[in-house]
C-alpha positions in Angstrom: 26.1 -15.9 3.8 29.8 -15.7 4.6 31.9 -12.6 4.8 33.8 -13.6 1.7 30.6 -14.0 -0.3 29.3 -10.6 0.9 32.6 -9.0 -0.2 32.4 -10.7 -3.5 28.8 -9.4 -4.1 29.8 -5.9 -3.1 32.7 -6.0 -5.5 30.5 -7.2 -8.4 27.8 -4.6 -7.6 30.4 -1.8 -7.6 31.8 -2.9 -11.0 35.2 -3.9 -9.5 34.7 -7.6 -10.5 33.6 -8.6 -14.0 30.9 -11.2 -14.6 33.3 -14.1 -15.5 35.4 -13.6 -12.4 32.3 -13.2 -10.2 30.8 -16.5 -11.5 34.1 -18.4 -10.9 34.7 -17.1 -7.4 31.0 -17.4 -6.5 31.1 -21.2 -7.4 34.4 -21.5 -5.4 32.7 -20.1 -2.3 29.7 -22.3 -2.6 27.3 -19.5 -3.2 23.8 -20.8 -4.1 23.1 -21.0 -7.8 19.8 -19.1 -7.4 21.7 -16.2 -5.8 24.2 -16.1 -8.6 21.5 -16.2 -11.2 19.6 -13.5 -9.5 22.6 -11.2 -9.4 23.5 -11.7 -13.0 19.9 -11.4 -14.3 18.7 -8.4 -12.3 21.5 -6.0 -11.4 23.8 -4.0 -13.7 27.3 -3.7 -12.5 28.2 -0.7 -10.3 24.7 -0.4 -8.9 25.9 0.0 -5.4 28.0 3.0 -6.5 24.8 4.7 -7.4 22.1 6.1 -5.1 18.5 6.8 -5.8 18.0 9.9 -7.9 16.2 12.9 -6.5 12.4 12.5 -6.7 10.9 13.9 -9.9 10.2 17.6 -10.0 6.9 18.8 -11.4 6.8 18.7 -15.2 6.7 22.1 -16.9 3.3 23.5 -18.0 2.3 23.0 -21.6 -0.4 24.0 -24.0 -3.4 21.8 -23.4 -4.5 19.7 -26.3 -8.1 20.1 -27.5 -10.7 18.5 -25.2 -11.4 15.6 -27.5 -7.7 14.7 -27.2 -7.6 14.8 -23.4 -7.4 11.0 -23.2 -5.0 9.2 -20.9 -4.3 5.5 -21.8 -3.0 3.4 -18.9 -2.5 -0.3 -17.9 -2.5 -2.1 -14.6 -1.4 -5.6 -13.7 -4.1 -5.7 -10.9 -7.7 -6.8 -11.5 -10.0 -3.8 -11.1 -13.6 -3.0 -10.3 -15.3 0.1 -9.0 -16.4 -1.3 -5.6 -14.9 0.7 -2.8 -16.0 -1.5 0.1 -14.5 -4.7 -1.2 -11.7 -3.6 -3.5 -8.1 -4.5 -2.5 -6.2 -4.0 -5.7 -3.7 -1.5 -7.0 -6.3 1.1 -8.1 -7.8 2.0 -4.8 -6.6 5.6 -5.0 -8.2 6.0 -8.4 -11.5 4.8 -6.9 -11.2 7.6 -4.4 -11.3 10.1 -7.3 -14.1 8.2 -9.2 -16.1 8.2 -6.0 -15.7 10.9 -3.3 -15.6 10.9 0.5 -16.6 13.7 2.8 -13.0 14.8 2.5 -10.0 14.0 0.3 -6.3 14.3 0.1 -5.3 17.4 -1.9 -2.2 18.0 -4.1 -0.4 19.7 -1.3 -0.7 16.6 0.9 -3.4 18.1 3.1 -7.0 17.1 3.8 -9.6 19.3 2.2 -13.3 19.3 1.1 -14.8 16.4 -0.8 -18.6 16.0 -0.6 -18.4 18.1 2.5 -17.5 21.8 2.4 -16.7 22.2 6.1 -16.6 20.3 9.5 -16.1 21.0 13.1 -16.0 19.1 16.4 -16.7 19.6 20.0 -13.9 20.1 22.5 -13.0 16.5 23.0 -13.5 15.5 19.4 -16.1 13.0 20.1 -18.8 14.7 18.1 -18.2 15.8 14.5 -20.5 17.9 12.3 -20.1 18.0 8.5 -21.7 20.4 6.2 -22.2 19.0 2.7 -21.9 21.0 -0.5 -25.5 21.9 -1.5 -24.6 21.2 -5.2 -23.2 17.8 -4.6 -24.6 15.2 -7.0 -24.1 11.6 -8.1 -23.1 10.9 -11.7 -26.8 10.3 -12.6 -27.7 13.9 -11.6 -29.4 13.1 -8.3 -28.4 15.0 -5.2 -26.0 13.6 -2.5 -27.6 14.2 0.9 -26.9 13.4 4.5 -29.1 10.2 4.1 -26.6 8.9 1.5 -23.7 9.5 3.9 -25.5 7.7 6.8 -26.3 4.7 4.6 -22.8 4.5 3.2 -21.1 4.5 6.6 -23.7 2.0 8.0 -23.1 -0.2 4.9 -19.4 -0.5 5.6 -20.1 -1.8 9.1 -22.7 -4.2 7.8 -21.3 -7.7 7.1 -23.5 -7.9 3.9 -21.2 -5.3 2.3 -18.3 -7.8 2.4 -16.1 -4.8 3.2 -12.4 -5.5 3.6 -12.2 -2.7 6.2 -15.4 -3.1 8.3 -13.9 -1.5 11.4 -13.0 1.8 9.7 -15.9 3.5 11.5 -16.0 1.3 14.6 -15.9 4.4 16.9 -19.3 5.6 15.6 -22.0 4.8 18.1 -24.1 1.8 16.9 -21.3 0.1 15.0 -21.5 -3.1 17.1 -25.3 -3.3 16.6 -25.0 -3.0 12.8 -22.1 -5.5 12.8 -24.3 -7.9 14.7 -27.2 -7.5 12.4 -29.5 -6.1 15.1 -29.7 -2.6 13.4 -29.5 -1.5 9.8 -28.2 2.1 10.4 -25.6 3.5 12.8 -27.3 5.2 15.7 -24.4 7.6 16.1 -25.2 9.4 12.8 -27.9 12.1 12.8 -29.0 13.9 9.6 -30.3 17.2 10.9 -31.0 18.5 7.4 -30.1 17.3 3.9 -26.7 19.0 4.1 -25.8 18.5 7.8 -24.5 15.2 9.2 -23.6 14.8 12.9 -21.4 11.9 14.0 -21.4 10.9 17.7 -18.5 8.7 18.6 -17.9 6.3 21.5 -14.9 8.5 22.5 -12.4 11.1 21.4 -11.0 10.6 17.9 -8.8 13.4 16.6 -8.1 11.4 13.4 -11.8 11.1 12.4 -11.6 13.6 9.6 -8.8 11.6 8.0 -11.0 8.5 8.2 -13.6 10.3 6.1 -11.0 10.5 3.3 -10.4 6.8 3.1 -11.8 4.5 0.4 -14.4 3.0 2.8 -15.7 6.5 3.2 -16.5 7.0 -0.5 -20.2 7.9 -0.8 -22.3 5.4 -2.5 -25.9 5.5 -3.8 -28.0 2.9 -1.9 -30.4 2.0 -4.8 -27.5 1.4 -7.1 -25.7 -0.9 -4.7 -28.7 -2.9 -3.4 -30.6 -3.3 -6.6 -27.4 -4.1 -8.5 -26.5 -7.0 -6.2 -23.0 -8.4 -5.8 -21.9 -7.0 -9.1 -23.5 -3.6 -8.8 -20.0 -2.1 -9.6 -20.3 -3.2 -13.2 -22.6 -0.1 -13.7 -21.8 2.1 -10.8 -23.3 5.5 -10.1 -20.3 7.5 -8.9 -19.8 10.6 -6.7 -16.4 12.0 -7.9 -14.5 13.5 -10.8 -15.2 10.6 -13.2 -18.0 8.2 -14.2 -17.6 4.6 -15.6 -18.9 4.4 -19.2 -17.5 1.0 -20.2 -16.4 -2.1 -18.4 -15.4 -5.4 -20.1 -14.4 -8.2 -17.7 -12.0 -11.0 -18.3 -8.3 -11.7 -18.5 -8.0 -8.7 -20.9 -10.4 -6.5 -19.0 -10.9 -2.8 -20.1 -12.6 0.1 -18.4 -13.3 3.6 -19.6 -13.8 6.6 -17.3 -15.2 9.8 -18.5 -15.5 13.2 -17.0 -18.5 13.4 -14.7 -20.6 16.3 -15.9 -22.4 16.5 -12.6 -19.2 17.0 -10.6 -19.8 20.2 -8.7 -16.2 21.5 -8.1 -13.4 22.2 -10.6 -13.8 19.6 -13.3 -11.1 17.1 -14.3 -8.8 18.3 -17.1 -8.8 14.9 -18.8 -12.0 14.0 -20.7 -11.4 10.3 -20.6 -9.2 7.6 -19.0 -8.9 4.3 -20.8 -7.6 1.5 -18.5 -6.6 -2.0 -19.6 -5.6 -5.1 -17.6 -2.1 -6.3 -18.7 -0.5 -8.6 -16.2 2.8 -9.2 -18.1 5.3 -6.3 -17.4 7.2 -7.0 -20.7 4.0 -6.6 -22.7 3.3 -3.4 -20.8 6.8 -2.1 -21.8 6.1 -3.1 -25.4 2.9 -1.3 -25.5 4.5 1.7 -23.9 7.4 1.8 -26.4 4.9 1.4 -29.2 3.0 4.4 -28.0 -0.1 2.3 -27.4 -0.3 3.6 -23.8 0.7 6.8 -22.1 1.8 5.6 -18.7 2.7 2.5 -16.6 4.4 1.5 -13.3 8.2 1.3 -13.7 9.5 -2.0 -12.3 12.8 -2.2 -10.3 15.1 -3.2 -13.2 13.7 -0.6 -15.6 13.8 2.1 -12.9 17.5 1.3 -12.3 18.3 1.7 -16.0 16.2 4.8 -16.6 17.5 6.5 -13.4 21.1 6.3 -14.8 20.3 7.8 -18.2 19.1 4.7 -20.0 16.0 4.1 -22.1 13.0 6.0 -21.0 15.1 8.3 -18.7 13.1 11.3 -19.8 9.8 9.6 -19.0 10.7 8.5 -15.5 8.5 10.0 -12.8 8.9 8.9 -9.3 8.8 9.8 -5.6 8.8 8.3 -2.1 5.5 6.7 -1.0 3.8 6.5 2.3 3.9 2.7 2.1 5.7 -0.4 3.4 6.5 -3.5 1.3 7.4 -6.3 3.7 8.0 -9.9 4.5 6.3 -10.4 7.9 5.9 -13.2 10.5 2.5 -14.9 10.8 2.4 -14.5 14.6 -0.6 -16.8 15.2 1.5 -20.0 15.1 4.8 -21.2 16.5 7.6 -20.5 16.2 6.9 -16.9 15.2 4.6 -16.3 18.1 7.8 -15.8 20.1 9.6 -12.5 20.1 13.1 -13.9 20.4 12.6 -16.1 17.3 11.3 -13.2 15.3 14.2 -11.0 16.4 16.7 -13.8 15.5 15.4 -14.1 12.0 15.3 -10.3 11.5 18.8 -9.8 12.8 20.0 -12.5 10.3 18.9 -10.5 7.3 21.2 -8.0 5.6 18.3 -5.9 4.3 20.4 -3.3 2.5 22.0 -6.1 0.5 18.7 -7.7 -0.3 17.4 -4.3 -1.5 20.3 -3.9 -3.9 20.6 -7.4 -5.1 16.9 -8.3 -5.7 15.2 -4.9 -6.0 17.8 -2.7 -7.7 17.7 -0.5 -4.6 14.3 0.9 -5.6 12.8 0.0 -2.2 15.3 0.9 0.5 15.4 -0.7 4.0 12.8 0.8 6.3 14.2 1.8 9.8 10.7 2.5 11.2 7.2 2.5 10.0 6.3 6.2 10.1 8.8 8.0 7.8 10.4 11.4 8.4 8.3 13.1 5.7 5.0 12.3 7.5 3.4 13.5 10.7 5.1 12.1 13.8 7.7 10.3 11.7 11.4 10.0 11.8 14.4 7.9 10.6 15.4 6.2 13.9 16.5 2.6 13.6 13.7 0.7 15.3 13.8 -2.4 13.1 16.4 -4.9 14.3 19.8 -4.3 12.6 21.7 -6.9 10.7 24.0 -8.7 13.2 24.7 -12.4 12.8 26.1 -12.9 16.3 23.1 -11.1 17.8 20.8 -13.2 15.7 22.4 -16.4 17.1 22.2 -15.1 20.6 18.5 -14.2 20.2 17.7 -17.7 19.0 19.7 -19.2 21.9 17.6 -17.1 24.3 14.3 -18.5 22.7 12.4 -21.4 24.1 13.9 -23.5 21.2 17.5 -22.8 22.1 18.9 -23.6 18.6 18.0 -23.9 14.9 17.8 -27.7 15.3 14.9 -27.5 17.6 12.8 -25.0 15.5 9.7 -26.3 13.7 9.6 -26.1 9.9 9.2 -22.6 8.4 8.0 -21.5 5.0 7.8 -18.3 2.9 4.4 -17.9 1.3 4.7 -15.5 -1.7 1.7 -14.3 -3.5 2.5 -12.6 -6.8 -0.8 -11.8 -8.5 0.6 -8.6 -9.9 0.0 -5.1 -8.4 2.6 -2.5 -7.9 5.5 -4.8 -8.7 6.2 -7.3 -11.5 5.5 -11.0 -11.3 8.6 -12.9 -10.0 10.1 -9.9 -8.1 9.1 -11.0 -4.6 9.9 -14.6 -5.3 13.5 -13.5 -6.0 13.5 -11.5 -2.8 12.2 -14.6 -0.9 15.0 -16.7 -2.3 17.6 -14.1 -1.2 16.1 -14.0 2.3 16.0 -17.8 2.4 19.7 -18.0 1.5 20.7 -15.5 4.2 18.7 -17.2 6.9 20.2 -20.5 6.0 23.8 -19.1 5.9 23.5 -16.8 9.0 21.2 -18.7 11.3 21.4 -22.3 10.1 17.7 -22.5 9.4 16.5 -24.1 6.1 13.2 -22.7 4.8 10.9 -23.5 1.9 9.6 -21.0 -0.6 6.1 -21.5 -1.9 4.7 -19.3 -4.7 1.0 -19.2 -4.8 -1.7 -16.7 -5.9 -4.0 -15.6 -3.1 -7.1 -13.4 -3.9 -7.1 -11.9 -0.4 -5.6 -12.1 3.1 -8.2 -14.6 4.5 -7.0 -17.0 1.8 -3.4 -16.5 2.9 -4.5 -17.1 6.5 -6.2 -20.3 5.6 -3.0 -21.5 3.7 -0.8 -20.5 6.7 -3.0 -22.5 9.1 -2.8 -25.5 6.8 1.0 -25.2 6.3 3.2 -27.3 8.6 5.2 -25.0 11.0 5.8 -21.3 10.8 5.0 -19.0 7.9 6.3 -15.7 6.6 4.1 -13.6 4.3 4.9 -11.1 1.6 2.5 -8.2 1.9 2.3 -4.4 1.9 0.4 -1.6 3.5 0.2 2.2 3.2 -1.1 5.3 4.9 -4.5 5.0 3.4 -5.6 6.8 6.5 -3.8 10.2 6.2 -3.0 10.4 9.9 -0.3 8.7 12.0 -3.0 6.5 13.5 -2.7 4.4 10.3 0.0 2.6 12.1 -2.5 1.4 14.7 -4.5 -0.6 12.1 -1.4 -2.7 11.1 -0.8 -4.2 14.6 -4.0 -3.7 16.7 -5.0 -7.2 17.7 -8.7 -6.8 16.5 -8.0 -4.8 13.4 -9.1 -6.1 10.0 -5.8 -4.8 8.6 -3.7 -6.8 11.0 -2.7 -9.4 8.4 0.0 -10.9 10.5 -2.3 -11.6 13.4 0.2 -10.1 15.8 -1.3 -9.8 19.3 0.1 -7.7 22.2 -2.2 -6.4 24.9 0.4 -3.8 26.0 0.6 -2.5 22.4 -3.2 -2.5 22.1 -3.4 -0.3 25.3 -0.9 2.1 23.9 -2.8 2.3 20.6 -6.1 3.1 22.5 -4.3 5.9 24.4 -2.7 7.3 21.2 -5.8 7.2 19.1 -7.7 9.3 21.7 -5.0 11.7 22.7 -5.9 15.3 21.9 -2.5 17.0 22.6 -0.5 16.8 19.3 2.9 16.6 20.8 1.9 13.8 23.2 0.1 12.1 20.4 3.3 12.0 18.4 5.2 10.7 21.4 2.7 7.8 21.7 2.8 6.9 18.0 6.6 6.9 18.2 6.4 4.5 21.1 4.1 2.3 19.1 6.6 2.4 16.1 9.5 1.6 18.4 7.6 -1.3 20.0 6.8 -2.7 16.5 10.6 -2.7 15.8 11.5 -4.1 19.2 9.0 -6.9 18.8 10.3 -7.6 15.3 6.8 -7.8 13.8 8.4 -7.7 10.3 11.3 -9.8 9.0 12.1 -7.4 6.1 10.3 -4.1 5.9 11.1 -1.9 2.9 10.2 1.8 2.3 7.8 2.2 -0.6 8.5 4.2 -3.7 6.1 5.2 -6.4 7.8 4.8 -9.8 6.2 5.4 -13.2 6.9 6.0 -16.8 4.7 8.7 -18.4 5.0 10.1 -22.0 6.3 13.7 -22.1 2.9 14.9 -23.2 1.4 14.0 -19.8 1.5 17.0 -17.6 0.1 18.1 -14.2 0.8 14.8 -12.5 2.2 14.6 -8.9 2.8 11.7 -6.5 0.4 12.3 -3.6 0.6 9.9 -0.7 1.4 6.7 -2.6 0.3 7.1 -6.3 -0.3 9.6 -9.0 -4.1 9.0 -8.8 -4.8 11.7 -6.2 -3.5 14.2 -8.8 -5.3 12.7 -11.8 -7.9 15.5 -11.9 -5.1 17.9 -12.6 -3.4 15.7 -15.2 -3.7 16.8 -18.9 -2.4 16.1 -22.3 -0.1 18.8 -23.7 0.7 19.6 -27.4 4.2 20.9 -26.6 
C-alpha cells in the first residue's frame, strides 16, 4: 500500500474526504476494489478521530423481579454442549459455572474456593493439599468427594476422554502412564479422606492452583460420563451453580439451565438461563431489537455505532479481555519456519490501520501478549513494528533473498462463528493480503473454510501447497502468567502454530517452576519478548469483550474474558 493510499484512507476515516471523492481518488491510485468496498461497507466516516470509550461501569442496583421472572434469554453463534474435556466453543466460561473446579475466578479477578474450601503447599510447591467443602454435591444430590476429583483429573490425561487440553495436569505424577494407557488413575493423587486430596507433582509449580480453576479441572461424575458414552453431555450431572434441564440439538439448538438446588454456596440469582444457537448476527440483532432475547455479543460495526451514541448505546456493556485474536504463521512448514521471513511479513503490516479499517478499532493492536492489566504484564512493543524498509531488509536477509524466491503462501480463515460475526476475519485477511502484496511484493491466496478444530486446520495446512497463515485466538484460561507458556511450548496441546524453539522451551521450564515472584515475572517477560522477536504472530490484536444487554439485566461484570464468570450475580430488575 502506497503512502498516497494510506493518506487517502486516513483522510476518509477522519471525515475529511467524502465518499464520492474517496472512491474517485482510490480508483486513480489503483487501490484494490476489495479494500475500497471494505472501507465503504464497514466504517463510518471520522472513525479514526474517535477512540475506544471507557470500559463500562457496573450497572446500578435495582429491585429484583420475582423469582419466576429471573430468566435470562441469550443467543450464541457457536455450537454448544456441556462437555468440559472436549468443548472448544464460545461458552467455555459458562461451562465453568455450570460445572465447578476445585477453585474458580471470582468477581474481583482473584482465585477463590470452588469445590475446595482451602489449599496449601509444601515449601517448593511440588505437593498441594486441597480440602473439599463437606457439603459439596452434584446436581443429582450425591456428594462430591476426593475420589471424584482423582477420577476427573485422571480422565483428562486419558486419551479416551478426547480432551482438547490433555496436558493441563501433565506435572502430576503418573500423567505419562495414564496417557500411555498403562494406568487408569494418576499415581500422584492421594485421597486421604473423602474431603482431602493431595497432589504430588514432578516438580515445583507455583501456578498449580490456577490450573485447578480451568475448564479441564471441572469436576465430573464418573458414572454419568462412562455410562453416557460419547454423548453423556446431553444429560449431564453438573457440579456448579446451574444444571441442564433441556437440550435440543440441531442447527437451531436450544439449551435451558436452571438453578442447581444442590449447590452448596450462595445460590445464583437467576432461576433460569435460556440459550439458543443463532449463527446469523443480523438475526441476533433482530431478535434483540424485538425483545426476544436479553443479551448478545456486540459485533465491531454495531459496537462502533453504539459507542458514539447510536442505536443501543444505553445497552452497550464492554471491557478489555485477557485474550488475543490473531493471524499467525504455521511454523511447521517453509517459508514460515524461518524467523527472517516471519519478521518480514509482520513488519509489512500496518496493524493499526487494519484494526481501524476492518474491525472498527474494536480490537486494538497488541504490543505484547501479557497485557498491563494482568500479572507480569506491560505495554512494551515486543511485536515487530510496521516498517516497510525493515520488512524488505528482513526478507533480503532470509535464505530466500527476495519475494520472487518465496514459495506460495495462503491465508486459511475459519469462520464458524464464535465471538465475532461471520465474514469479519475474511475482511481482515483481505486487508492483510493487500498490504503484504503492496509492501513486500508477495501475492497470497485467501481461503475461507470451516474447521471444527485445530487438528483439522493442521491437516489442511499440511495439504496446502506452500506456507500457511491461520486465524485463531487464545485467552488466559489459566489465570496465571504461565498461560503464555501453553501458546508456544513445543509440546503443548495449545500450540496451534506448531512453533518450535528449544531455547524458548528451556526458558518456559525455568519460568513455570520459579518460586520467586519478581524473578518469575522477569522470565515471563523474557518469554513474551522472545515471542515478539521471533514474530510468532503476523497480526496479534488485543481482545475486547463487547455485549448488548437490556437495561433490566443487572449485576453483570466482565471477568477475565466474558460475562459468564459473573453470571451467578446477574439478575433481572424491575426498575
